[in-house]
C-alpha positions as MATLAB code, in Angstrom:
seq = 'MSTDFKHLSGKIIIHAIVIAQEGQAERLQSFLKKIQAESTSDKEPGCLVYRINRSGNEFFIFEEYENPAAIEWHFKSAGFQSLVEEVGKGDLVVGAPNITYYQEV';
ca = [
      17.483  -15.365   -7.921;
      19.602  -13.100   -5.687;
      20.293  -12.116   -2.256;
      20.613   -8.520   -2.884;
      18.070   -6.217   -4.802;
      20.039   -2.897   -5.850;
      21.081   -4.393   -9.378;
      17.356   -5.276  -10.079;
      14.832   -2.882  -11.655;
      11.274   -2.437  -12.063;
       8.784   -4.429   -9.867;
      10.582   -6.651   -7.417;
       9.245   -9.722   -5.446;
      10.917  -10.929   -2.057;
      10.541  -14.228   -0.756;
      11.389  -14.508    2.827;
      11.542  -17.552    5.187;
      11.772  -16.486    9.103;
      11.597  -19.193   11.769;
      10.525  -18.363   15.057;
      12.088  -19.609   18.258;
      10.232  -22.088   20.226;
       7.273  -20.201   22.088;
       8.093  -17.192   19.894;
       5.608  -17.570   16.890;
       2.755  -15.626   18.037;
       4.977  -13.014   19.039;
       6.855  -13.026   15.498;
       3.481  -12.884   14.046;
       2.372   -9.806   15.743;
       5.387   -8.090   14.556;
       4.778   -9.075   10.937;
       1.049   -8.218   11.173;
       2.012   -4.764   12.292;
       4.461   -4.458    9.338;
       2.038   -5.946    6.949;
      -0.698   -3.044    8.125;
       2.033   -0.150    7.623;
       2.979   -1.725    4.364;
      -0.731   -2.054    2.648;
      -1.557    1.538    3.918;
      -0.869    4.764    2.148;
       2.729    5.063    4.434;
       4.182    2.672    1.753;
       2.636    3.255   -1.741;
       5.059    1.328   -3.227;
       4.333   -1.726   -1.632;
       2.154   -3.739   -3.856;
       1.732   -6.776   -1.919;
       2.756   -8.138    1.653;
       1.431  -11.754    2.581;
       2.078  -13.686    5.629;
       2.194  -17.036    5.610;
       2.567  -19.660    8.554;
       3.281  -23.571    9.267;
       4.095  -23.804   12.987;
       6.956  -21.842   13.738;
       8.351  -21.197   10.227;
       6.921  -17.879    8.298;
       6.961  -17.148    4.401;
       6.426  -13.432    3.420;
       5.793  -12.593    0.072;
       6.024   -9.452   -1.043;
       5.787   -7.223   -4.576;
       7.290   -3.570   -4.710;
       7.141   -1.495   -7.681;
      11.061   -0.577   -7.688;
      13.967   -0.668   -5.610;
      13.215    2.604   -3.968;
      10.053    1.411   -2.518;
      11.962   -1.485   -0.805;
      14.413    0.814    0.447;
      11.562    2.773    1.796;
       9.982   -0.424    3.374;
      13.448   -1.008    5.348;
      13.149    2.347    7.232;
       9.785    2.070    8.052;
       8.982    2.149   12.159;
       7.141   -1.515   11.608;
      10.201   -3.178    9.831;
      12.875   -1.112   12.183;
      11.032   -2.450   15.330;
      11.155   -6.076   13.987;
      15.152   -5.486   13.333;
      15.656   -4.070   16.825;
      13.789   -7.157   18.388;
      15.446   -9.735   16.059;
      18.544   -8.365   17.136;
      17.919   -9.275   20.987;
      18.321  -12.767   19.909;
      15.263  -14.384   21.443;
      12.898  -14.339   18.810;
      14.067  -15.847   15.870;
      16.180  -18.641   14.905;
      19.129  -17.748   12.682;
      18.946  -15.154   10.306;
      15.993  -14.722    7.774;
      16.374  -16.325    4.558;
      15.627  -13.558    1.963;
      15.571  -13.964   -1.899;
      14.906  -11.236   -4.214;
      13.814  -11.763   -7.855;
      12.639   -9.298  -10.716;
       9.669   -9.563  -12.474;
       9.703  -10.064  -16.096;
];
């Protein structure tokens, strides 16, 4: 388990937990769905899986990438950058997302 992916190699799994502020879950879900559409398209060939799961205001995102370079590409995508900008405004999520990286064995 790691909070950084740069030392990992091969396929990498991301486990992310994001909690929406009260009344913001639908808005957060909309951002995540846009990222999912982009991630699973030809725009991100290194993204193998992008699944969004929800329980109330809590979102669990399961992602699988071919390698660290694919994650770097994902982080630069328009959808992801749009979410980062929105989170920076302080009214969308509670605290920082909890992101853990795993190397497939």
